N, C-alpha and C positions, 0 to 999 in steps of 0.2 A: 275346841276342834272346829266349831262352826265359824268362829272368827278367823281362824287360820285359812279355811277354805275361801271365806269371803275376801280376805286379803290377797290370796293367790288369784282369785278371779279378777279382782280390781287390777292387780299388777299385770295380768294377762291382757285385760282390756286396754290398759294404758300402753302396753307393748304393741298390741295390734294397731291401736290408734296412731302410735308413733311411727310404726312401719308404714302404715297406710298414708300418713301425712308425707313421709319422706318419699314414698313411691309416687304420690300425686305431684309433689314438688318436682321430682325428677321428670315425670311425664310431661310437665308443662314447660320444661327448660329448653330453650333453643339449642340446637345441636350444632357443632362445628362441622363444616363440610370441606372436603379436600379441594373443591372447586365450586364456583357459583351454582352450577347445576350438576347434580349427580344422577346418573341413570343406573337402575339395577333391574334385574329380572327375577321373578319368582317362578320357578319351573312348575309344570303340572305335577301334582302329587307331593310337592314339598310341604313339610310341616311348618308351624310357626317358628320352631327352633332353627330350621334350615333357612327360612326366610330372613330371620334376624341375623344369622351369620352372613348371608349374602349381602344384606344391607351394609353391615359393618365393613365387609371386604371391598365393597364398591367405593368406599370413601366417606361414609357417614360415621362420625365419632360417637357411636352409641354402644352401650353395653348389650350384647346379644342376650345375655342372661336376664338383665333387667327388662329389656323389651319383651322377652317371652313371658315373664311373670306378670307384667302389667296387662298384656293381652289375655293371659290365663285368668287373672283375677277379675277382669271386666267381662269375661265370657266371650271374647272375640278371637281367641286363639284357633278355634276350629272353623272360623268363617273366612279365612283369607282366600283371596282370588288370585289365581295364576295370571301372569302377564308381565309386561314391561312398565316400569314406573319411572317418573322423574321427580326429584325434590329440589327445592330451592332453599337459599339461606333463610333462616327463621323457622324452619321446620322443627317440630318438637317430637318426642317419642309418641305422644298421644295422637298427633296429627298423622304420623306414620302408620299407626295402628288403624286409625279411621280410613286412611287411604287404602290400606291392604284389605280391610274388611268390606269396603264399599266397592272394590274393583275399579278405583279411579286410575285406570291405566293410562299411560301416555300413548299418543297416536303418531303415526307417520302417514305419508301419502305417496301415491304413485300415479303417474299420468299416462294414459294410453291416448295416442294422438290419431286424429282422423287420417286415414290413408295408410296407417301402419299395417304391415303384414304380421302374421302370427310369429314369424321368426323374430321380428323386432319386439313384439310383446314379450316373448320368452326371454329375450336378452334383457329387457327392462326388469322383469321379475327377478332374474338370476343376479342382476347387478344391484338389487336393493338389499342393503345389509340388515334391514329391519324385518325381513321375512324369513320364515323357516322354509327352506327349499325342499318341498316334498314332491316337486314335479321334475326335478333335474333328471335327465336321462330317460324319462318315461316315453314310451312310444305314443303316437297320436291316439290310438285306440284306448290306451290306458288313461290318458288325460281326459278324453271324452267321458269315460266311465267315472273318473274322479269328480267331474263337475255335473254329472247327471245329464249330459247332452244326448239327444237322440239322433243327431246328424252324424254323417259318416266322415266329415272332415272338419277341422278346427278353423280353417281360414274364414275370417269375416264374422265369426260368431260373437265377438265381444264388442260392447258399446264403448266407443272412445270417450273418456271422461277422466276426471281426477277422482281417485278413490282414497278415502281415509280408512285406515285400519289400525287396530291395536298392534303395537310392536310385538314381534314374535308370533304373529299370525301365520298360518300356512299360506303359501303361494296359491294353492288350489282354492282356498277360501276366497281370495281376491278374484281369481278367474271365475269362480262360481257366481259371484255378484255381478261381474261384468257380463257374463253370459245371460243371467236373468234380466239384466237391464236391456240388453239387445232384444231378447225375446219379447219383452214388454213393449219396447219402442216399435219393433217391427209389427207386432200384432195391432197396435194402435194405428200405425200408418196403413196397414193392409185393410183394416176395417173402414178407413176413410178414403180409400183409393178411388181414383178415376176408373170407372169400370171399363173404359176403352183401352186402358194400358195393356199392351200385348204380353203379359206375363200370367202364368196360370197358377202360381203358388207364392206364398210368402218367401220361400227360399229363392225362387227365381227373382223376386223383387229385390232380395238382398244382393244377389249377383249383379243385377242391373245397377243398383245403387252404388256398388263398389266400383263399377266402371265409371259412373258419373263422378265419384269422389276422386279417382285417379286422373281423370281428364280435365278437371276443373281447376283453372288458374285463378279465376276471380269469382267470388260468390254469385255475382249477378248473372253469370253465364250458366249456372247449373241447370236451370229449367230449359234453356235452349239446347244444351248438350244432351239432356235427357230426351228432348224432342227428336233429335237426330237419330238416337238409338231406337226410340219407339217407332219412328217412321220407317227405318230400315227393317226392323223386325216385322212390321206389318206386311211389307212387300217381299219378304224373303231375301233381302239384300244383306250381304255379309257386313258385319259391324266394322271390321278393319280398324281396330283400335290398338295402338302400339303397346299400351301397358299390359294387355293380356299376353302379347308375344313375349315381352320382357319377363313377366311373371313365370311363364312356362320354362324359362331357362334357369330360374332360381339363382343360386350363388355362382353359377357358371357364367352369368352375364357380366361382361367386363365394363359396362357403362356406356358403350357406344353401339347404337342400333344400326345394323347394316342391311343391305338389300337381301342378302342370303338368309338373315334371320326371318324376314317376312315371308320368304318363299319356302322355308323348311317347315314341313307339317309337324305339328304336335297338338296335344289336346287343347291347348290354350291359344292356338294360332287362329285368331278370328279373321285373318286374311285368307286362310286356306279352308276354314270350316264355317259353316253357316250357324246362325243362332248364338245363344249365350254360351260362354265357357262353362265347364262342369261345376265349378265352385266360384265363390267370390274370390277376388284377388287382393282384397284389403278390407279394413274396417271402415265402413261408411258412417259418417255422422248423421245427425238428425236432419240436417238440411238436404243431404244427398238422398236420404230415404224419402223425404217429402218430394224432392224433384223427380225421382224415379217413378213415383206413383201419382204425381201431378205434373207431368211435363207440360211445357208451354205448347200452345196450339200453333204449329208452324208447318210449312212444307219443306223445311230444310232437310237435306240428306248428307251434307258435308260440313266440315269445319276444319280450320287450320289455325295454328297459333300465330298471332301477330308478333310474338317475340317480347311482349310486355306483360304477359300473363293473361291477356284477353284473347278471344278467338274471333275469327271472321267466318261467318256462316253463309252457306250458299245452297240454292235449291237445284242447281244444274251442275253437271260435270264441267261444262265450259267455264262457268263463273268460278267454280272451285279451282280449276287449273290456273285461271288468272290470279286468284288469291294466293295460290302456292307460289307462282312466279314472283308476285309482289313481295310477299312476306318471308318466303323461305329461300328463294333463289336470288332475290335482290335485283330482278330485271325490270322493275317498274310495272306498267300495265301490260 
């Protein structure tokens, strides 16, 4: 009887060893892919069985059952991380399991450009196929709540940069990061500001920086443009900057600024209203934030585009009118 039990135990051990060897051989075997790179997504809440099925359905020639049991035997079946993944030729079942259990998700990127409005930011988010669109159709107040913002308006709150994110991340998560980045940059710039700059809060500095961003054609002009705005604010002179007027018309603006636009009063018309507009009009970059809070020391009150991206600066209206005639009306001096 004892010898029979012993023989059975030996046979069982051999069987287990054989199965284990076969499983390990399979786990180390390179898999065939439907294409050189295969992407797949493991949804939140999916089990290892569901993940294995998704991998096979995406074009990886793997047995979902075998993949599940290898993960189960090695204790990794309960450790998979949701997200998007990509695999290349040469991947094995064991490498797949390691990738899933370590959360080695694939990443995508999105770029927010200096001078963009929030409307453009939103279009970029909604046009990115790698994001889960959890902000589509949300009102401004709802988006503000979703990102934890304390401000009343979204415009200008996001730092222009390139953001990497795990595929299938929420759009609101990307916005939250861009908002935090702007808060940090603005706080740093405000802390190091020139105390003579005529703004009374970081938010006012953000507004001023957005004007500098929209009016700057060449980087070397930023400090000079900021000085014109600062000088005008100090003496109570209207800023008279076209981008604010254009912003106030929103999508109704047809691309051509006319005299009646400048003369029609609205909240953002800095020709008819003194001081800063009520909100930023775009996302300023780091250089515009720095220029707004460290403007050049000049007595300039005017500037006009030369038509090549640079600006001509003047201290008097007479000199400014001459510059306008020269560069805008083509009448020489």
